[in-house]
FIKOLTI-952213 format. One record per residue: x, y, z of N, C-alpha, C in turn. Coordinates in steps of 0.1 Angstrom, whole numbers, padded with zeros to 4 digits, always signed. Example, Ala and Ser with C-alpha at 12.3 -4.5 7.8 and 13.67 -1.06 7.14 Angstrom:
+0132-0057+0078+0123-0045+0078+0132-0033+0078;+0128-0022+0071+0137-0011+0071+0129+0000+0079;
! end
This chain:
-0161-0462-0707-0160-0468-0695-0136-0470-0692;-0136-0464-0687-0119-0470-0681-0118-0474-0664;-0110-0482-0665-0110-0491-0648-0099-0473-0641;-0099-0474-0631-0096-0466-0617-0088-0473-0605;-0082-0475-0605-0078-0482-0588-0078-0477-0576;-0085-0480-0567-0089-0477-0553-0082-0479-0542;-0070-0465-0537-0060-0471-0529-0066-0465-0511;-0059-0472-0507-0063-0472-0491-0059-0451-0489;-0066-0443-0482-0061-0434-0482-0055-0430-0470;-0048-0423-0467-0042-0415-0452-0049-0404-0451;-0060-0414-0436-0068-0411-0425-0067-0401-0413;-0054-0399-0413-0047-0392-0399-0034-0388-0402;-0033-0377-0394-0016-0377-0390-0006-0389-0385;+0004-0394-0394+0014-0404-0390+0004-0413-0383;-0008-0418-0394-0016-0429-0396-0008-0433-0412;-0001-0450-0410+0002-0456-0416-0006-0466-0428;-0010-0471-0414-0020-0480-0419-0036-0478-0414;-0045-0489-0421-0057-0486-0417-0066-0502-0419;-0073-0504-0407-0086-0517-0412-0095-0520-0419;-0100-0525-0424-0112-0526-0434-0121-0538-0429;-0130-0526-0422-0136-0536-0415-0146-0537-0418;-0148-0531-0432-0164-0540-0436-0164-0534-0455;-0169-0544-0462-0169-0534-0474-0187-0537-0476;-0191-0521-0484-0201-0521-0481-0213-0522-0496;-0203-0528-0508-0203-0528-0520-0195-0541-0523;-0203-0553-0532-0193-0563-0536-0187-0564-0551;-0188-0571-0558-0179-0568-0572-0191-0566-0575;-0192-0562-0591-0206-0561-0601-0221-0551-0596;-0210-0547-0581-0222-0537-0580-0222-0519-0584;-0227-0514-0586-0230-0502-0595-0231-0490-0580;-0219-0487-0583-0215-0473-0574-0223-0463-0586;-0230-0452-0568-0232-0434-0576-0220-0431-0568;-0221-0416-0579-0213-0406-0570-0215-0408-0555;-0209-0404-0543-0211-0410-0532-0209-0413-0527;-0216-0428-0533-0217-0441-0526-0203-0445-0515;-0209-0449-0496-0202-0453-0492-0193-0469-0496;-0182-0467-0502-0179-0480-0508-0175-0490-0493;-0164-0483-0484-0161-0497-0471-0157-0483-0461;-0159-0497-0453-0157-0488-0433-0145-0495-0434;-0136-0480-0428-0124-0488-0417-0124-0479-0408;-0108-0482-0404-0105-0481-0392-0092-0481-0387;-0089-0473-0377-0076-0469-0374-0075-0469-0361;-0059-0464-0354-0060-0464-0342-0063-0451-0333;-0072-0440-0346-0079-0428-0340-0093-0431-0342;-0100-0437-0354-0112-0432-0356-0123-0439-0370;-0133-0447-0368-0136-0454-0374-0140-0443-0389;-0140-0447-0400-0144-0439-0412-0152-0439-0421;-0158-0438-0430-0164-0444-0437-0161-0434-0454;-0150-0451-0461-0151-0445-0472-0158-0438-0486;-0162-0430-0497-0170-0425-0501-0161-0428-0515;-0172-0434-0532-0165-0430-0539-0170-0418-0543;-0163-0413-0552-0168-0397-0555-0173-0400-0572;-0171-0410-0579-0175-0409-0591-0186-0424-0594;-0196-0420-0610-0201-0437-0610-0195-0444-0616;-0195-0454-0612-0190-0468-0619-0188-0478-0612;-0189-0494-0620-0191-0509-0612-0177-0512-0605;-0177-0518-0597-0170-0524-0586-0167-0535-0596;-0151-0537-0600-0154-0552-0607-0140-0554-0596;-0134-0556-0590-0127-0566-0580-0123-0556-0569;-0125-0566-0555-0117-0562-0544-0109-0574-0545;-0093-0565-0539-0082-0570-0540-0079-0573-0524;-0083-0562-0518-0078-0571-0499-0094-0565-0494;-0098-0581-0491-0112-0587-0480-0105-0577-0462;-0122-0579-0460-0125-0574-0443-0117-0583-0433;-0112-0570-0425-0107-0576-0411-0085-0572-0418;-0086-0571-0430-0068-0569-0432-0066-0555-0429;-0052-0560-0424-0052-0541-0430-0037-0539-0438;-0044-0527-0437-0037-0522-0450-0027-0511-0451;-0019-0515-0455-0010-0497-0460-0013-0483-0467;-0011-0475-0459-0018-0465-0468-0013-0463-0482;-0018-0461-0488-0015-0457-0510-0017-0475-0515;-0017-0483-0505-0023-0503-0518-0029-0500-0524;-0029-0503-0533-0049-0507-0539-0053-0515-0532;-0068-0508-0530-0075-0522-0524-0084-0531-0539;-0094-0519-0541-0101-0528-0552-0095-0514-0565;-0103-0525-0574-0109-0515-0592-0118-0514-0593;-0116-0501-0604-0138-0501-0598-0135-0490-0618;-0145-0496-0629-0144-0493-0643-0156-0481-0639;-0150-0472-0644-0153-0457-0646-0168-0452-0654;-0177-0449-0653-0186-0447-0664-0183-0431-0667;-0176-0430-0676-0171-0412-0674-0181-0406-0678;-0190-0411-0684-0200-0403-0694-0211-0398-0684;-0215-0407-0677-0223-0408-0665-0218-0393-0655;-0210-0400-0656-0197-0390-0646-0200-0373-0650;-0199-0370-0662-0200-0358-0663-0212-0353-0670;-0219-0366-0666-0235-0355-0665-0241-0353-0664;-0238-0364-0644-0239-0356-0638-0232-0347-0628;-0220-0343-0628-0214-0331-0626-0216-0321-0634;-0221-0318-0644-0225-0305-0655-0240-0302-0648;-0248-0313-0648-0262-0309-0641-0263-0302-0631;-0252-0311-0614-0253-0307-0606-0246-0294-0598;-0252-0282-0601-0241-0267-0594-0241-0274-0578;-0226-0268-0574-0228-0266-0562-0237-0259-0550;-0245-0262-0545-0256-0260-0535-0260-0263-0525;-0264-0256-0517-0266-0259-0507-0271-0248-0491;-0274-0253-0481-0279-0247-0468-0265-0240-0467;-0273-0225-0461-0261-0217-0459-0262-0216-0441;-0253-0207-0438-0258-0206-0420-0271-0204-0414;-0274-0198-0423-0290-0196-0416-0301-0206-0422;-0294-0215-0430-0306-0230-0431-0312-0227-0446;-0307-0213-0454-0313-0212-0470-0307-0212-0485;-0310-0216-0485-0301-0220-0501-0297-0202-0501;-0285-0210-0509-0277-0189-0522-0272-0194-0531;-0269-0184-0543-0265-0192-0554-0248-0179-0557;-0237-0188-0550-0225-0183-0555-0227-0169-0568;-0221-0158-0566-0216-0149-0573-0205-0149-0582;-0195-0148-0590-0187-0142-0598-0182-0134-0592;-0167-0142-0590-0155-0128-0586-0155-0114-0595;-0154-0104-0588-0151-0095-0601-0135-0095-0611;-0131-0093-0624-0122-0089-0634-0107-0090-0625;-0105-0080-0613-0094-0076-0608-0089-0088-0598;-0100-0093-0595-0092-0117-0591-0098-0125-0594;-0101-0127-0608-0102-0134-0614-0097-0133-0631;-0090-0134-0636-0087-0127-0649-0090-0135-0656;-0103-0131-0668-0106-0140-0674-0094-0148-0689;-0088-0138-0687-0067-0139-0704-0067-0156-0697;-0063-0156-0683-0056-0163-0673-0061-0177-0672;-0078-0179-0672-0087-0191-0667-0080-0203-0669;-0078-0213-0660-0080-0227-0664-0086-0234-0673;-0090-0242-0677-0095-0251-0685-0102-0254-0674;-0115-0254-0678-0129-0268-0668-0127-0281-0668;-0130-0283-0658-0127-0298-0658-0138-0305-0651;-0147-0318-0659-0158-0323-0641-0156-0315-0628;-0168-0317-0625-0164-0314-0609-0161-0327-0605;-0170-0334-0605-0171-0347-0595-0175-0347-0584;-0177-0354-0570-0176-0357-0556-0170-0345-0550;-0184-0333-0549-0175-0325-0534-0178-0338-0518;-0172-0333-0512-0177-0332-0496-0183-0324-0490;-0187-0328-0480-0199-0318-0472-0193-0303-0467;-0177-0312-0470-0168-0297-0458-0167-0285-0472;-0165-0293-0484-0156-0286-0494-0169-0274-0497;-0181-0281-0500-0191-0276-0502-0197-0264-0490;-0192-0265-0481-0198-0251-0465-0182-0247-0472;-0171-0249-0478-0161-0234-0479-0163-0230-0492;-0169-0235-0501-0175-0231-0517-0185-0219-0511;-0192-0222-0508-0205-0215-0501-0203-0200-0495;-0197-0208-0485-0194-0196-0474-0176-0185-0483;-0169-0190-0492-0165-0181-0506-0169-0178-0514;-0184-0179-0514-0189-0174-0531-0187-0179-0542;-0180-0192-0542-0175-0198-0550-0185-0197-0562;-0183-0198-0577-0192-0201-0586-0187-0213-0592;-0196-0223-0601-0194-0234-0603-0178-0236-0613;-0176-0223-0624-0160-0225-0630-0159-0220-0625;-0152-0217-0609-0141-0210-0605-0139-0231-0602;-0153-0238-0590-0150-0248-0585-0140-0254-0602;-0147-0256-0610-0143-0262-0622-0129-0261-0624;-0123-0255-0623-0111-0245-0627-0095-0244-0615;-0104-0259-0606-0090-0257-0590-0087-0279-0593;-0077-0277-0595-0066-0285-0596-0072-0299-0580;-0074-0305-0581-0077-0319-0568-0067-0323-0566;-0061-0323-0559-0047-0333-0551-0054-0349-0543;-0068-0348-0543-0075-0357-0537-0075-0371-0551;-0078-0385-0546-0083-0392-0550-0087-0389-0566;-0084-0396-0576-0089-0393-0588-0092-0374-0592;-0081-0370-0585-0086-0356-0585-0095-0351-0577;-0099-0354-0570-0118-0354-0561-0109-0338-0555;-0114-0328-0553-0112-0318-0547-0108-0318-0526;-0100-0312-0526-0098-0316-0513-0101-0302-0506;-0104-0297-0496-0101-0283-0488-0083-0277-0489;-0077-0286-0484-0060-0272-0489-0065-0271-0502;-0069-0275-0515-0068-0271-0523-0080-0261-0531;-0088-0261-0526-0096-0249-0514-0093-0236-0513;-0083-0239-0502-0081-0228-0491-0066-0220-0502;-0060-0228-0513-0047-0227-0517-0053-0217-0532;-0066-0221-0540-0073-0215-0548-0076-0199-0539;-0084-0196-0528-0088-0190-0519-0072-0180-0520;-0060-0183-0511-0054-0175-0509-0051-0167-0527;-0047-0174-0541-0040-0166-0550-0054-0161-0557;-0069-0163-0552-0079-0152-0559-0076-0138-0553;-0075-0139-0543-0074-0126-0530-0055-0117-0538;-0051-0129-0542-0038-0120-0549-0041-0118-0554;-0047-0117-0566-0049-0116-0580-0039-0124-0593;-0039-0139-0581-0031-0151-0592-0046-0161-0599;-0040-0164-0612-0050-0168-0621-0044-0187-0618;-0058-0191-0622-0057-0205-0616-0045-0211-0625;-0035-0222-0617-0028-0222-0632-0007-0226-0626;-0015-0208-0617+0003-0202-0617+0004-0210-0598;+0000-0223-0592+0000-0217-0579+0014-0227-0581;+0023-0229-0581+0034-0228-0582+0047-0217-0582;+0037-0208-0586+0043-0192-0584+0033-0181-0577;+0033-0189-0569+0023-0182-0560+0026-0169-0555;+0022-0160-0545+0021-0144-0545+0033-0142-0535;+0038-0151-0529+0051-0156-0524+0067-0147-0526;+0062-0161-0540+0074-0163-0548+0074-0149-0556;+0063-0144-0563+0062-0133-0570+0072-0118-0561;+0067-0120-0551+0074-0104-0539+0088-0107-0533;+0093-0124-0533+0106-0124-0528+0112-0138-0528;+0127-0134-0537+0133-0146-0541+0134-0163-0526;+0129-0172-0532+0128-0182-0529+0143-0187-0523;+0146-0187-0503+0161-0192-0502+0164-0201-0505;+0180-0201-0508+0182-0215-0511+0191-0220-0501;+0185-0231-0500+0185-0244-0490+0197-0249-0487;+0206-0251-0478+0224-0259-0488+0218-0276-0480;+0224-0283-0491+0223-0295-0489+0235-0304-0485;+0236-0309-0483+0245-0319-0482+0244-0332-0490;+0251-0333-0497+0250-0349-0500+0250-0356-0492;+0246-0370-0493+0252-0380-0484+0252-0379-0467;+0246-0372-0466+0245-0365-0453+0230-0361-0446;+0225-0350-0454+0214-0345-0457+0203-0356-0458;+0189-0354-0450+0178-0363-0451+0169-0360-0456;+0165-0359-0475+0150-0351-0472+0138-0359-0472;+0127-0355-0467+0117-0364-0463+0104-0356-0471;+0104-0364-0468+0086-0359-0482+0080-0358-0477;+0070-0344-0476+0057-0345-0461+0049-0350-0473;+0039-0361-0465+0029-0367-0467+0015-0360-0474;+0010-0362-0477-0005-0355-0481-0010-0347-0465;-0010-0356-0457-0020-0353-0443-0011-0343-0437;+0004-0345-0438+0010-0335-0430+0010-0318-0446;+0011-0324-0455+0006-0308-0463-0007-0298-0461;-0022-0308-0458-0029-0305-0454-0033-0300-0441;-0022-0306-0431-0021-0295-0415-0014-0286-0416;-0002-0285-0426+0004-0273-0429-0007-0262-0441;-0007-0267-0447-0020-0258-0453-0023-0251-0443;-0030-0261-0435-0044-0251-0424-0041-0244-0418;-0021-0247-0412-0021-0240-0405-0015-0228-0405;-0013-0220-0417-0006-0211-0423-0022-0205-0433;-0031-0212-0433-0045-0205-0437-0048-0194-0426;-0051-0204-0409-0052-0196-0399-0043-0185-0395;-0030-0184-0397-0019-0175-0397-0024-0160-0405;-0028-0167-0420-0025-0158-0427-0042-0149-0430;-0051-0163-0422-0065-0153-0421-0064-0148-0413;-0059-0154-0399-0064-0142-0390-0057-0131-0380;-0057-0129-0372-0044-0120-0368-0046-0119-0352;-0035-0131-0351-0037-0139-0340-0031-0128-0325;-0037-0130-0316-0029-0123-0305-0028-0130-0297;-0020-0131-0285-0014-0139-0274-0012-0133-0261;-0021-0134-0253-0021-0129-0238-0017-0145-0228;-0013-0136-0221-0006-0149-0207-0013-0142-0191;-0014-0152-0185-0017-0148-0173-0010-0164-0165;-0003-0164-0150-0003-0169-0144-0006-0170-0132;-0016-0186-0130-0025-0186-0119-0021-0198-0110;-0024-0194-0099-0020-0200-0084-0032-0211-0086;-0028-0224-0095-0039-0235-0085-0036-0246-0071;-0032-0239-0067-0028-0248-0054-0039-0248-0048;-0050-0242-0046-0062-0243-0038-0068-0260-0051;-0063-0255-0058-0068-0261-0072-0064-0282-0067;-0051-0274-0072-0046-0294-0065-0048-0302-0054;-0055-0291-0039-0057-0296-0029-0072-0300-0025;-0076-0292-0030-0091-0299-0030-0092-0308-0040;-0084-0306-0054-0089-0324-0059-0079-0341-0053;-0068-0336-0045-0064-0344-0044-0074-0351-0033;-0079-0342-0022-0086-0344-0011-0102-0354-0014;-0105-0348-0028-0117-0345-0034-0118-0362-0039;-0111-0369-0048-0113-0373-0060-0116-0391-0061;-0110-0394-0046-0117-0409-0042-0127-0413-0036;-0133-0398-0027-0147-0394-0027-0158-0398-0037;-0153-0390-0051-0155-0383-0062-0158-0399-0069;-0149-0407-0070-0150-0417-0073-0163-0430-0073;-0158-0431-0056-0169-0439-0051-0182-0434-0051;-0187-0419-0053-0204-0408-0052-0210-0416-0065;-0198-0412-0077-0204-0409-0094-0199-0418-0106;-0192-0428-0094-0186-0441-0103-0174-0439-0115;-0166-0427-0117-0157-0426-0125-0150-0414-0119;-0141-0416-0125-0125-0410-0125-0126-0396-0123;-0119-0388-0113-0120-0368-0112-0102-0363-0120;-0101-0361-0132-0091-0358-0132-0091-0343-0133;-0079-0336-0136-0076-0318-0141-0090-0318-0152;-0084-0322-0162-0091-0320-0171-0104-0311-0170;-0114-0326-0167-0130-0319-0164-0130-0305-0154;-0121-0303-0142-0119-0289-0138-0112-0275-0149;-0106-0278-0159-0103-0272-0169-0122-0268-0171;-0120-0278-0175-0133-0276-0193-0144-0268-0181;-0143-0270-0173-0158-0259-0165-0151-0251-0161;-0142-0249-0162-0143-0230-0158-0135-0227-0171;-0136-0231-0178-0132-0222-0196-0152-0221-0199;-0159-0235-0191-0174-0231-0202-0182-0220-0195;-0178-0220-0178-0185-0210-0170-0177-0195-0176;-0166-0192-0179-0163-0182-0183-0168-0178-0197;-0167-0185-0208-0176-0186-0222-0192-0177-0218;-0201-0184-0206-0208-0183-0204-0211-0162-0201;-0200-0162-0197-0201-0149-0189-0199-0139-0199;-0185-0141-0211-0180-0137-0220-0188-0146-0230;-0195-0141-0242-0206-0154-0250-0197-0152-0265;-0187-0140-0268-0182-0137-0278-0172-0143-0280;-0163-0146-0273-0152-0163-0269-0156-0174-0278;-0171-0175-0279-0176-0185-0282-0177-0182-0298;-0175-0182-0300-0178-0177-0319-0167-0178-0329;-0175-0178-0338-0168-0179-0357-0167-0172-0365;-0161-0169-0371-0159-0159-0381-0164-0161-0398;-0170-0153-0399-0174-0157-0413-0179-0143-0430;-0168-0144-0432-0162-0130-0438-0165-0120-0429;-0178-0111-0432-0174-0093-0418-0190-0101-0412;-0193-0111-0408-0201-0115-0396-0197-0126-0382;-0200-0120-0376-0195-0129-0365-0204-0138-0358;-0204-0158-0357-0216-0160-0354-0211-0166-0339;-0219-0162-0334-0219-0170-0321-0226-0175-0315;-0218-0185-0316-0226-0202-0315-0233-0202-0294;-0249-0206-0298-0262-0207-0285-0248-0223-0281;-0240-0235-0286-0234-0241-0273-0223-0241-0275;-0217-0245-0266-0202-0243-0263-0202-0259-0257;-0192-0264-0273-0189-0271-0276-0169-0276-0273;-0166-0279-0263-0150-0274-0262-0144-0289-0271;-0140-0290-0276-0125-0297-0285-0110-0300-0275;-0104-0312-0264-0098-0313-0260-0090-0321-0261;-0077-0316-0264-0063-0330-0267-0063-0343-0261;-0064-0348-0268-0059-0361-0258-0048-0372-0268;-0040-0378-0257-0027-0382-0263-0031-0399-0266;-0031-0406-0271-0027-0419-0275-0019-0426-0270;-0019-0442-0274-0010-0444-0269+0007-0445-0276;+0005-0441-0292+0014-0444-0297+0025-0426-0296;+0016-0420-0292+0024-0406-0292+0016-0394-0302;+0005-0398-0310+0001-0389-0317-0014-0385-0304;-0017-0375-0311-0028-0364-0304-0049-0363-0317;-0057-0365-0304-0063-0363-0309-0076-0352-0308;-0085-0347-0306-0093-0338-0304-0109-0343-0297;-0107-0350-0294-0130-0350-0290-0134-0345-0285;-0144-0339-0289-0152-0326-0285-0165-0327-0275;-0164-0317-0266-0172-0326-0254-0182-0314-0255;-0196-0321-0264-0206-0308-0267-0215-0303-0252;-0222-0297-0256-0226-0291-0245-0225-0289-0233;-0208-0290-0233-0204-0287-0223-0209-0279-0207;-0211-0267-0213-0220-0253-0202-0234-0260-0195;-0234-0273-0201-0253-0278-0201-0244-0286-0188;-0235-0293-0185-0234-0303-0175-0227-0304-0162;-0223-0307-0153-0221-0302-0143-0206-0313-0140;-0200-0312-0128-0185-0313-0129-0186-0327-0129;-0197-0342-0121-0195-0357-0122-0200-0356-0143;-0207-0351-0147-0213-0355-0157-0200-0345-0174;-0194-0339-0163-0180-0332-0173-0170-0344-0174;-0173-0352-0163-0165-0360-0157-0164-0377-0164;-0174-0383-0170-0179-0388-0167-0174-0390-0198;-0183-0380-0194-0178-0371-0207-0165-0376-0214;-0159-0367-0204-0140-0368-0203-0132-0383-0206;-0138-0389-0196-0138-0403-0194-0139-0410-0206;-0152-0409-0207-0154-0418-0223-0148-0411-0237;-0149-0400-0235-0138-0398-0248-0128-0403-0250;-0119-0397-0231-0108-0404-0238-0103-0416-0238;-0109-0428-0234-0109-0450-0235-0117-0442-0252;-0124-0438-0250-0128-0443-0269-0116-0437-0278;-0109-0425-0277-0098-0424-0285-0083-0431-0284;-0085-0438-0267-0074-0448-0265-0075-0460-0272;-0091-0465-0278-0096-0482-0281-0098-0478-0293;-0096-0466-0300-0103-0462-0311-0113-0464-0320;-0122-0461-0307-0139-0465-0306-0145-0448-0310;-0141-0437-0310-0148-0424-0316-0147-0425-0328;-0160-0417-0330-0173-0417-0339-0167-0406-0346;-0171-0404-0356-0168-0390-0367-0175-0374-0360;-0188-0379-0356-0195-0373-0348-0185-0367-0331;-0178-0374-0334-0168-0368-0317-0154-0363-0315;-0153-0361-0331-0141-0348-0333-0141-0339-0340;-0153-0335-0339-0163-0328-0348-0177-0316-0347;-0176-0301-0348-0185-0292-0340-0181-0287-0333;-0170-0280-0331-0160-0279-0318-0161-0258-0320;-0171-0256-0306-0165-0241-0313-0160-0228-0304;-0149-0239-0298-0132-0234-0287-0131-0246-0285;-0112-0245-0279-0102-0254-0283-0095-0254-0266;-0091-0258-0262-0080-0258-0253-0072-0273-0256;-0055-0262-0250-0045-0272-0255-0037-0275-0244;-0037-0285-0238-0031-0288-0230-0012-0288-0228;-0005-0281-0231+0010-0277-0234+0015-0285-0222;+0012-0288-0206+0020-0287-0197+0022-0304-0197;+0014-0312-0201+0015-0320-0206+0027-0332-0207;+0032-0323-0222+0046-0323-0228+0051-0312-0217;+0052-0310-0207+0071-0300-0201+0064-0291-0202;+0059-0279-0213+0058-0270-0218+0056-0264-0205;+0054-0249-0202+0052-0235-0190+0038-0232-0200;+0044-0229-0213+0029-0214-0219+0034-0218-0234;+0020-0218-0241+0027-0218-0259+0019-0208-0262;+0017-0207-0277+0010-0194-0285+0005-0206-0300;+0000-0213-0289-0019-0220-0299-0019-0213-0308;-0017-0222-0324-0024-0217-0335-0041-0224-0335;-0049-0207-0339-0068-0206-0335-0070-0220-0345;-0081-0229-0339-0083-0236-0355-0094-0238-0354;-0094-0228-0363-0103-0221-0381-0117-0233-0378;-0128-0224-0383-0131-0211-0377-0134-0202-0363;-0131-0211-0357-0133-0201-0340-0128-0194-0335;-0127-0182-0328-0122-0169-0325-0111-0170-0312;-0110-0182-0310-0100-0186-0298-0098-0200-0298;-0085-0199-0289-0075-0215-0283-0068-0213-0264;-0071-0220-0256-0062-0217-0246-0058-0233-0243;-0043-0225-0237-0031-0235-0236-0032-0236-0224;-0031-0245-0216-0027-0247-0199-0012-0250-0203;-0004-0243-0192+0008-0250-0191+0016-0259-0180;+0028-0262-0182+0024-0269-0163+0024-0267-0155;+0025-0276-0143+0024-0273-0133+0036-0269-0126;+0035-0261-0120+0051-0265-0110+0051-0256-0096;+0055-0259-0089+0063-0254-0074+0070-0243-0080;+0070-0229-0067+0074-0221-0073+0072-0206-0058;+0083-0208-0054+0081-0192-0042+0073-0186-0051;+0060-0181-0040+0056-0165-0042+0051-0161-0035;+0054-0140-0035+0044-0134-0024+0029-0138-0026;+0024-0140-0011+0006-0146-0010+0010-0135+0002;-0009-0130+0002-0011-0124+0011-0016-0134+0025;-0010-0131+0038-0020-0134+0050-0022-0126+0059;-0032-0132+0072-0036-0123+0084-0023-0118+0091;-0010-0121+0086+0002-0114+0095+0006-0109+0078;+0005-0105+0075+0007-0099+0058+0019-0108+0053;+0024-0096+0043+0028-0108+0027+0038-0115+0038;+0040-0125+0029+0048-0139+0027+0053-0146+0019;+0060-0151+0014+0071-0159+0006+0066-0177+0006;+0056-0179+0000+0056-0193+0004+0060-0204-0015;+0062-0217-0005+0056-0226-0021+0043-0227-0029;+0043-0223-0037+0023-0223-0044+0022-0232-0057;+0015-0234-0061+0013-0246-0074+0004-0235-0085;+0018-0233-0099+0015-0221-0102+0013-0230-0118;+0008-0226-0127+0006-0227-0135+0004-0212-0153;+0007-0214-0161+0006-0203-0169-0007-0206-0180;-0013-0197-0183-0022-0201-0193-0021-0190-0202;-0022-0196-0214-0018-0190-0231-0034-0186-0236;-0036-0174-0237-0048-0181-0250-0044-0166-0261;-0043-0175-0272-0045-0171-0287-0057-0165-0293;-0064-0154-0295-0080-0146-0300-0075-0143-0312;-0082-0140-0321-0083-0139-0332-0088-0123-0335;-0077-0111-0336-0080-0099-0337-0094-0088-0343;-0097-0101-0348-0104-0100-0361-0122-0091-0357;-0130-0104-0340-0131-0101-0332-0134-0100-0320;-0120-0105-0317-0121-0101-0300-0111-0087-0300;-0113-0083-0294-0102-0067-0292-0090-0074-0272;-0085-0065-0271-0079-0073-0262-0082-0071-0247;-0090-0061-0244-0105-0063-0238-0110-0074-0232;-0119-0078-0242-0129-0086-0239-0118-0104-0236;-0104-0104-0245-0095-0115-0246-0088-0113-0230;-0086-0103-0227-0084-0106-0215-0091-0106-0201;-0100-0101-0202-0115-0100-0193-0120-0114-0194;-0120-0123-0200-0124-0137-0208-0112-0147-0199;-0099-0144-0202-0091-0152-0198-0084-0147-0181;-0090-0136-0175-0088-0139-0160-0097-0140-0155;-0108-0146-0161-0119-0151-0157-0120-0167-0152;-0106-0168-0162-0107-0186-0163-0100-0188-0154;-0090-0176-0152-0079-0184-0138-0087-0176-0128;-0095-0170-0129-0102-0168-0110-0107-0176-0103;-0116-0184-0119-0128-0197-0113-0110-0205-0107;-0098-0211-0113-0093-0217-0109-0090-0217-0101;-0084-0205-0100-0081-0198-0084-0091-0197-0076;-0106-0210-0075-0114-0209-0064-0114-0219-0067;-0119-0232-0058-0115-0241-0069-0134-0244-0063;-0134-0243-0049-0148-0247-0047-0164-0235-0055;-0159-0227-0064-0164-0223-0073-0168-0233-0084;-0154-0236-0090-0151-0243-0109-0160-0255-0105;-0169-0260-0099-0177-0272-0101-0175-0279-0086;-0190-0282-0081-0193-0290-0071-0191-0305-0072;-0191-0308-0062-0182-0330-0060-0201-0335-0063;
! end
């Protein structure tokens, strides 16, 4: 038996502290691998924290309702190493595939997994459902998982660890050579001039490294194509201004532009269902449900992406209620984990920050993401009964990034044009 320190993990980007809401285990309690140890809350969402190994909770250092900085020791746990290793050896990775049936991962060939350079195996320990899903999708064997050096608490394997291993495997780099990644083998690392005493070095925290890895993974995995159109939303803005007060009185909820954007996207996805898809190796998974993630600003300047589930089945009042409910939950830190999961398409309102347009990075494994730019008054040529005239109109750019493995230019462009057409025809966008 060895003693382990359990520290407050980082639970989100720019999150520096969390509140202990409830201890699910008390000193002297036995903990099985994967048991929930405690529940914590941040300004974004409440989370249950599992412990990845078998042991006994010896001491609680910070009680419930205390605010604890990230990285601080909050408990001490005595680890049963023998039972932990036995459980890991007896429970290889398995679980449901996308079709709901069991699958057995197969070993990679010698050309991608050099046996002579294989890293030493280690007890596997606890794997999160997300890591298990990635392992199944990539057909990783138990031996491969044991060769991955985890960077999480007590060596726990994180999503970024698996992504790094997969990149090295595809490049033919054996485990244990991560520091000499494929890019380093081909290109010399640039020398960055640092002025001592003036330049400041900021170490990436774990969440920033995870975000960086996920963004690089998306760019390396998906050949991004970004298409742009300009949309005249003068009529939409006028309709919204004339309708919002009566809408609030009739339906008991505010009407912002966001539900109108989501309504247009959901209608366009119904016409072009291949845009509502994910890619799984050589398969395209076309989702039956339209679950649209939306960026929501938090009081501290952070962003979170709650998901409007079943957006295609909601009328405009239903969308407005759901959008307002999620936005309020985000602001009051009452979002549930399920509220930020399960998205099939993402929208990003870059206009909130004053940007005219963007080139958003696809949220893997989704196939596309749509950015809405700032609405600006500009002179534009319009058709009138008297002929073409120049008038002041409210204009907005739409930017669609899509995965060229699944979506060609015709499909992406047609979908984007459909969204634009719906926004230019506010009566067709939704009924008040």
